[in-house]
Backbone as CSV, one residue per row, in Angstrom:
resi,resn,N_x,N_y,N_z,CA_x,CA_y,CA_z,C_x,C_y,C_z
1,MET,61.679,-29.585,-27.575,62.970,-28.628,-27.003,61.285,-27.768,-26.374
2,THR,61.568,-27.101,-25.556,61.147,-26.458,-24.662,61.392,-24.232,-25.176
3,ASP,60.321,-23.868,-25.372,60.468,-22.426,-25.200,61.259,-21.782,-24.017
4,PRO,62.276,-21.202,-24.719,63.178,-20.327,-23.519,61.963,-19.404,-22.766
5,VAL,61.011,-18.760,-23.691,60.276,-17.668,-22.878,59.288,-18.451,-21.876
6,THR,58.807,-19.497,-22.502,57.986,-20.970,-21.400,58.736,-20.938,-19.931
7,ALA,59.590,-21.341,-20.055,60.782,-21.897,-19.278,61.256,-20.803,-18.145
8,ALA,61.175,-19.610,-19.018,61.557,-18.857,-17.884,60.199,-18.318,-17.273
9,GLN,59.574,-17.959,-17.737,57.754,-18.335,-17.214,57.929,-18.931,-15.882
10,SER,57.794,-20.053,-16.772,57.333,-21.634,-15.449,58.520,-21.384,-14.156
11,THR,59.852,-21.111,-14.828,60.602,-20.765,-13.714,59.970,-19.600,-12.650
12,ARG,59.985,-18.292,-12.780,59.739,-17.397,-12.234,57.691,-17.765,-11.193
13,SER,56.952,-18.500,-11.963,55.999,-18.733,-11.210,56.620,-19.788,-10.387
14,MET,57.253,-20.927,-10.466,57.475,-21.660,-9.110,58.282,-20.835,-8.748
15,GLN,59.165,-19.583,-8.493,59.330,-19.118,-7.720,59.126,-18.338,-6.712
16,ALA,57.636,-17.683,-7.617,56.909,-16.730,-6.808,55.828,-18.037,-5.658
17,GLU,55.561,-18.856,-6.065,54.791,-20.148,-5.398,55.922,-20.421,-3.638
18,HIS,57.093,-20.714,-3.942,58.025,-21.049,-3.488,58.121,-19.699,-2.378
19,LEU,58.355,-18.326,-2.835,57.936,-17.424,-1.459,56.600,-17.489,-1.027
20,ARG,55.718,-17.522,-1.982,54.271,-17.251,-1.168,54.220,-18.590,-0.414
21,ARG,54.597,-19.448,-0.547,54.474,-20.385,0.934,55.304,-20.150,2.312
22,GLN,56.635,-19.515,1.585,57.803,-19.300,3.073,56.826,-18.121,3.534
23,ARG,56.312,-17.419,2.986,55.533,-16.586,3.705,54.362,-16.529,4.442
24,LEU,53.839,-17.683,3.817,52.484,-18.746,4.621,53.092,-19.272,5.903
25,GLU,54.138,-19.858,5.467,54.369,-20.470,6.590,54.977,-19.912,8.143
26,ARG,56.084,-19.070,7.588,56.128,-17.715,8.621,54.926,-17.366,9.397
27,LEU,53.366,-16.924,8.508,52.770,-16.382,9.212,52.091,-17.020,10.101
28,LEU,52.118,-18.874,9.631,50.957,-19.746,10.545,52.047,-20.425,11.627
29,ARG,53.184,-19.938,11.804,54.327,-19.896,13.012,53.800,-19.098,13.970
30,ARG,52.779,-17.811,13.728,52.703,-17.116,14.568,51.510,-16.939,15.521
31,LEU,50.680,-17.909,14.857,49.244,-17.881,14.986,48.935,-18.757,16.468
32,PRO,48.575,-18.646,17.297,48.531,-19.328,19.039,47.763,-20.982,18.151
33,ALA,48.817,-21.946,19.269,49.120,-23.080,18.603,47.639,-23.977,18.062
34,ARG,46.303,-23.464,18.469,45.246,-24.506,18.011,45.012,-23.825,16.534
35,GLY,45.233,-22.829,16.415,44.946,-22.005,15.108,46.160,-22.199,14.045
36,GLU,47.353,-22.678,14.492,48.431,-22.886,13.711,47.690,-24.755,13.105
37,GLN,47.247,-25.563,13.852,47.014,-27.109,13.708,45.660,-27.099,13.101
38,ALA,44.614,-25.848,13.115,43.837,-25.819,12.831,43.812,-25.819,11.024
39,MET,44.847,-24.350,10.906,45.430,-24.544,9.558,45.924,-25.045,8.956
40,ARG,46.419,-25.599,9.731,47.930,-27.067,8.764,46.874,-28.147,8.325
41,TRP,45.727,-28.734,9.170,44.623,-29.422,9.188,43.842,-29.118,7.583
42,LEU,43.726,-28.105,7.468,43.051,-27.163,6.598,43.920,-27.385,5.254
43,LEU,45.105,-26.754,5.803,45.725,-26.818,4.285,46.042,-27.908,3.472
44,GLN,46.247,-29.418,4.018,46.399,-30.978,3.845,45.379,-31.143,2.770
45,PRO,46.264,-32.056,1.077,45.695,-31.876,0.287,44.262,-32.570,-0.463
46,GLY,43.657,-33.343,1.212,42.162,-34.009,0.897,41.595,-33.470,1.276
47,ARG,42.013,-31.877,1.933,40.433,-31.083,2.191,39.671,-30.252,1.521
48,ILE,40.033,-30.240,-0.324,39.501,-29.130,-0.991,38.134,-28.876,-0.897
49,TRP,37.206,-29.844,-0.496,35.980,-29.292,-0.411,35.589,-28.470,1.056
50,LEU,36.395,-28.952,2.156,36.068,-28.047,3.476,36.825,-26.322,2.921
51,ARG,37.806,-26.916,2.315,38.605,-25.386,2.296,37.645,-24.895,1.303
52,GLY,37.136,-25.444,0.194,36.348,-24.084,-0.865,34.840,-23.616,0.495
53,ILE,34.322,-24.462,0.978,33.035,-24.147,1.848,33.771,-22.713,2.641
54,LEU,34.323,-23.036,3.341,35.062,-22.427,4.590,35.881,-21.465,4.109
55,GLY,36.932,-21.347,3.105,37.065,-20.355,2.658,36.200,-19.020,1.695
56,CYS,35.256,-19.596,1.492,33.429,-19.082,0.664,32.831,-18.047,2.212
57,ALA,32.765,-19.254,2.727,31.889,-18.590,3.956,33.189,-17.739,4.907
58,LEU,33.932,-17.482,4.360,35.398,-16.240,5.618,35.327,-15.083,4.932
59,ILE,34.548,-15.240,3.435,34.716,-14.211,2.409,33.752,-13.448,2.860
60,VAL,32.693,-14.048,2.246,31.424,-13.584,2.776,31.538,-12.957,4.357
61,GLY,31.392,-13.825,5.042,31.798,-12.773,6.163,32.699,-11.835,6.803
62,GLY,34.110,-11.644,5.742,34.505,-10.727,5.725,33.856,-9.429,5.103
63,VAL,33.319,-9.533,3.921,32.475,-8.586,3.599,31.547,-8.246,4.108
64,LEU,31.092,-9.072,5.034,29.957,-8.472,6.186,30.088,-8.161,7.044
65,GLY,31.784,-7.638,7.285,32.362,-7.757,8.509,32.081,-6.546,9.665
66,PHE,31.394,-5.062,9.121,30.182,-4.085,9.795,29.353,-5.168,11.023
67,LEU,29.232,-6.320,10.692,28.466,-7.087,11.226,28.984,-7.073,12.842
68,PRO,28.222,-7.378,13.896,28.959,-7.875,14.943,29.349,-9.789,14.990
69,ILE,30.710,-9.574,15.742,30.907,-10.968,15.855,31.755,-11.231,14.035
70,LEU,31.408,-10.877,13.414,32.390,-11.166,11.604,33.179,-9.771,11.880
71,GLY,34.220,-10.350,11.245,34.948,-8.848,10.769,35.872,-8.734,9.690
72,LEU,37.034,-7.850,9.290,37.477,-8.013,7.981,38.787,-8.979,8.044
73,TRP,38.581,-9.113,9.283,39.979,-10.433,9.586,39.694,-11.175,8.782
74,MET,38.228,-11.713,8.386,38.042,-12.942,7.687,38.215,-12.860,6.636
75,LEU,38.454,-11.974,5.502,38.222,-12.197,3.989,40.331,-12.677,3.930
76,PRO,41.376,-12.148,4.381,42.560,-12.906,3.883,42.231,-14.052,4.433
77,LEU,42.135,-14.744,5.119,41.694,-16.390,5.851,40.976,-16.693,4.683
78,GLY,39.810,-16.310,4.425,39.221,-17.286,3.241,40.186,-17.280,2.042
79,ILE,40.972,-16.079,1.441,41.273,-15.964,0.430,42.778,-17.034,0.541
80,ILE,43.525,-17.247,1.416,44.274,-17.937,1.573,43.932,-19.276,1.231
81,LEU,42.549,-19.995,2.023,42.606,-21.310,2.173,41.614,-21.484,0.283
82,LEU,41.488,-20.818,-0.497,40.887,-20.909,-1.347,41.872,-20.449,-2.517
83,ALA,42.923,-19.782,-2.068,44.144,-19.951,-3.223,44.893,-21.408,-3.085
84,GLU,44.602,-22.048,-2.186,45.186,-23.430,-2.379,45.093,-24.207,-3.241
85,ASP,43.583,-24.216,-3.778,43.073,-24.434,-5.127,42.622,-23.960,-6.096
86,VAL,42.789,-23.089,-6.178,42.324,-21.725,-7.334,43.540,-20.585,-7.658
87,PRO,44.122,-21.745,-8.814,45.237,-20.791,-9.274,45.153,-19.463,-9.558
88,LEU,44.034,-19.095,-9.711,43.673,-17.320,-10.124,44.207,-16.481,-8.967
89,LEU,43.609,-17.305,-7.523,43.998,-16.308,-6.445,45.189,-16.349,-5.804
90,ARG,46.471,-17.732,-5.970,47.420,-17.703,-5.994,48.252,-16.000,-5.653
91,ARG,48.117,-15.801,-6.916,48.887,-14.587,-7.038,48.309,-13.460,-6.645
92,PHE,46.832,-13.368,-6.337,46.543,-12.391,-5.195,47.200,-12.892,-3.436
93,SER,46.682,-13.927,-3.405,46.985,-14.074,-1.700,48.780,-14.079,-1.933
94,ALA,49.326,-13.986,-3.051,51.201,-13.970,-3.076,51.279,-12.535,-2.485
95,ARG,50.593,-11.650,-3.302,50.607,-10.083,-3.143,49.885,-9.704,-1.227
96,MET,48.956,-10.130,-1.340,48.628,-9.760,0.008,49.462,-10.577,1.255
97,LEU,50.074,-11.412,1.145,51.028,-12.099,1.716,52.380,-11.059,2.003
98,GLU,52.758,-10.716,0.890,53.950,-9.564,0.144,53.351,-8.313,1.231
99,TRP,52.105,-8.006,0.952,51.456,-6.282,1.427,51.698,-6.868,2.790
100,ILE,51.480,-7.790,3.402,51.543,-8.070,5.368,52.419,-7.881,5.889
101,GLU,53.538,-9.059,4.711,55.389,-8.840,5.245,55.829,-7.134,5.095
102,ARG,55.187,-6.453,3.854,56.018,-5.057,4.269,55.736,-4.238,5.428
103,ARG,54.067,-4.052,5.632,53.160,-3.427,6.332,53.791,-3.792,7.758
104,HIS,53.217,-4.823,7.896,53.389,-5.763,9.542,54.923,-6.620,9.530
105,PRO,55.484,-6.609,9.587,57.138,-7.499,9.313,57.009,-8.082,10.938
106,ASN,56.412,-7.648,11.977,56.640,-8.586,12.961,55.895,-9.563,12.799
107,TRP,54.357,-9.659,12.400,53.870,-10.547,11.824,54.765,-11.698,10.968
108,MET,55.665,-11.627,10.504,56.280,-12.426,9.441,57.796,-12.927,10.746
109,ALA,57.957,-12.223,11.436,59.381,-12.685,11.697,59.186,-13.846,12.400
110,PRO,60.184,-14.792,12.890,60.158,-15.327,13.469,60.178,-15.519,14.863
111,LEU,59.304,-16.309,16.217,58.565,-16.398,17.106,60.324,-16.177,18.473
112,PRO,60.284,-15.327,18.605,61.739,-15.428,19.999,62.177,-16.292,20.684
113,PRO,63.149,-16.928,20.709,63.500,-18.244,21.408,63.117,-18.088,22.764
114,GLU,62.457,-19.069,23.336,61.567,-19.604,24.982,62.916,-19.237,25.513
115,GLN,62.823,-18.575,26.769,63.260,-18.607,27.888,63.049,-19.506,28.730
116,GLY,64.167,-20.304,29.421,63.565,-21.357,30.253,64.874,-22.203,30.748
């Protein structure tokens, strides 16, 4: 028998992960084609080492955002990449995506249909 409290926590955890994935998907669709393609390639299951190295490099670059070329934009991207493999960061990335959705709803909105 499963504990009802554990089952409820598991259900909430699965719902939170599903919501995080939905938000990430909507954000990916807003990227330019090459950026979306690169992120989808990186997020594939077999790319764990590359995600780890690139995620850490982006976080360091984001912290050093005051230097030319580097920028604060690198920090959330690095966190998103690392969150795929580090459960502790998934909650943080979920909060970050929720914050983006609240503060910049147009970033998460579906693209307008193409005219033509």
